[in-house]
LOLO-556526 format. One record per residue (C-alpha): x, y, z. Coordinates in steps of 0.5 Angstrom, whole numbers, plus 2048, in hexadecimal, padded with zeros to 3 digits. Each point is the difference from the previous one (the first is absolute). Layout:
# residues N
XYZ/...
//
This chain:
# residues 318
90B8CE8DF/7FD7F97FD/8047FC7FB/7FA7FD7FD/7FB8067FE/7F97FE7FE/7FC8067FB/7F98007FE/7FF8057FA/7FA8027FD/7FE8067FB/7FA8037FD/7FA7FF805/7FD8077FD/7FC802806/7FE7F9802/7FE800807/8007F8800/8077FF7FD/803805805/7FD7FC806/8037FA7FD/8078047FF/800801807/7FE7F9802/8067FD7FC/805800806/7FB7FC804/7FE7FB7FA/8077FF7FC/805802806/8048057FC/804806804/7FF8057FA/7FA8027FC/8008057FA/7FB8037FC/8038027FA/7FB8067FD/7F98017FD/7FD800807/7FA8057FF/7FA7FF7FC/7FD8037FA/7F9801801/7FB804804/7F97FC801/7FB805803/7FB7FD804/7FA8057FF/7FB801806/7F98007FD/7FC804806/7FC7FA802/8067FC804/8027FC7F9/8068017FC/8027FF7F9/8067FF7FD/8047FD7F9/8057FA801/8037FC7FB/7FC8037FB/7F97FE803/7FB805804/7FF7FD807/7FB802805/802800807/7F9800805/8037FF807/806802804/8037F9800/8008007F8/803807801/8067FD804/8017FA7FB/8008047FA/805805803/8047FA802/8007FD7F9/8028067FD/806801804/8027F97FF/8008007F9/804807800/7FB8057FF/7FE806805/7F9800803/7FD807801/7FA801803/7FD8067FD/7F98047FF/7FD8017F9/802807800/8087FE801/7FF7FB7FB/7FE8057FB/806804802/8057FA800/7FD7FF7F9/8018077FD/806803804/8067FC7FE/804804805/7FC7FE806/8007F97FE/8078007FF/801803807/7FB7FB803/8037FA7FD/807802803/7FD801807/7FD7F9800/8077FD7FD/804804805/7FB7FE806/8017F87FE/807801800/800803807/7FC7FA802/8047FB7FD/806803803/7FD800807/7FE7F97FF/8077FE7FF/803803806/7FA7FD804/8017F97FE/8087FF7FE/803806805/8057FC805/7FF7F97FC/8078017FD/7FD8007F9/8038057FB/7FA8047FC/8028047F9/7FA8037FD/8028047F9/7FC8047FB/7FF7FE7F9/7FF8047FA/7F9800800/800803807/7FF807801/806804803/7FC802806/8007FA803/808800802/7FE805806/7FC7FA803/8057FB7FF/806804802/7FD802807/8007F9803/8067FE804/7FE7F97FF/7FE7FF7F9/8068027FB/7FF8037F9/8067FE7FD/7FF8047F9/8068037FE/8047FE806/8057FB802/7FE7FC806/8037FA803/7FB7FA800/8017FB806/806803802/8047FD7FA/7FD8027F9/8008077FD/7FA8017FC/7FF8067FB/7F98017FE/7FC8047FB/7F98017FE/8018047FA/7FF7FC7F9/8018027F9/7FB8037FD/7F97FD7FF/7FA8017FC/7FC802806/805806802/8007FE807/803805806/8067FC800/8017FF7F8/8078037FE/8057FF7FA/8047FA801/8068047FF/7FE804807/7FF7F9803/8077FE7FE/803806804/7FB7FF806/8037F9800/8078017FF/800805806/7FD7FB804/8057FB7FE/806804801/7FE800808/8007F9801/8067FD803/8007F97FE/7FC8007FA/8007F87FF/7FC7FF806/7FB8057FE/7F98007FF/7FD8047FB/7F8801801/7FE8047FA/7F98007FE/8018007F8/8037F97FE/8068007FB/7FE8007F9/8007FA7FB/7FE7FB805/7FB7FB802/7FE805806/7FE8067FC/7FB7FE7FB/7FA8037FF/7FA8017FB/8028047FA/7FB806800/7FE8047FA/7FF8077FF/7FA800804/8037FC805/7FC7FA7FF/8047F9800/8027FE7F9/7FD7F97FE/8027FB7FB/7FD7F97FF/7FC801806/806801805/803806803/8068037FD/806800805/806805800/805802804/7FF806804/805800806/806805801/8068007FC/804804805/7FE7FB806/8037FA7FB/8068047FF/801801807/7FF7F9802/8057FE7FB/805805802/8007FF807/7FD7F9801/7FD800807/7FE7FA804/7F88017FF/7FC8047FB/7F9801803/7FB8037FB/7F88017FF/7FC8057FB/7FE7FB7FB/7FB7FC803/8007FA7FB/8077FF800/8017FB806/8067FD7FF/8087FF802/8058027FB/808800801/8048057FD/8077FE801/8017FE808/7FA805802/7F97FC801/7FA8057FE/7F97FF803/7F98027FE/7FB7FD804/7FA8037FC/7FA803802/7F87FE801/7FE805805/7F98017FD/7FE7F9803/804801806/8057FB7FF/807802802/8057FD7FC/807800803/8077FD800/8047FD806/8078017FF/8067FD805/807803800/8057FC803/807803801/8008047FA/7FC7FC7FB/7F97FE7FE/7FF7FA803/7F97FF7FE/7FA8037FD/7F87FE800/7FA8047FD/7FA801805/7F88017FE/7FB801805/
//
């Protein structure tokens, strides 16, 4: 058991292969003992790359039509899509038509690609970090389909802490939840705040020393600097005023209530990409490192714990 424990926390990489590889490099770059990926690990978009029958391909990426003329260009395009969080899918014209016209088939193929990448990531984590002494925690978030849980739970090295109490660094108990209060997007792990409070109460009841614990909760606490997101109208478009986005608090009241009630040592959050920052709720330091996954830029937070105290913290970006 180390007296001083160094943690790297990141969240909301949304399928970005580039961001995940940077996450695995954190122990080498920053000299940390623990790395935690706090939810929304999968991407949002299948990107068909359509064979044209003459050795060339076409796709649409970032709103632009792309003609792919060579195998090297194909390799480069699939990497670009994967690095930005998309799922490149090479297919024939006939299959492309089926993807467009058969919603159930599209959903099946999309989920297959999601699961495939999570499996690849878990293998990569095992290959690179097993035997290093580094602890690896990867949990789902509200945007992640329930189907990935089986993949995360299979590993005998990478730990999925969601819905559990785990011991980090042999000293700090951590509770984790990827569920969040209901959002306009009706994501797979959106639940009423009252239900989230029940889940968190149950987890907290299992912690032996709550004052020395970590709350790794995907949802940030309500009405803080780390839960501000653009206000949306009835068509889910951002509301503007005076040429600027109108921001509103969208975090969880249940998460805030639990932090106020139990006063853990540290709160690790994500979910709201725009709200990178830190806030103190009583004695609890709550951190949201933010997200810029589309550019392949990994936002993270380095936290040093020393003898039951947060010695220091620092945001990282790169």
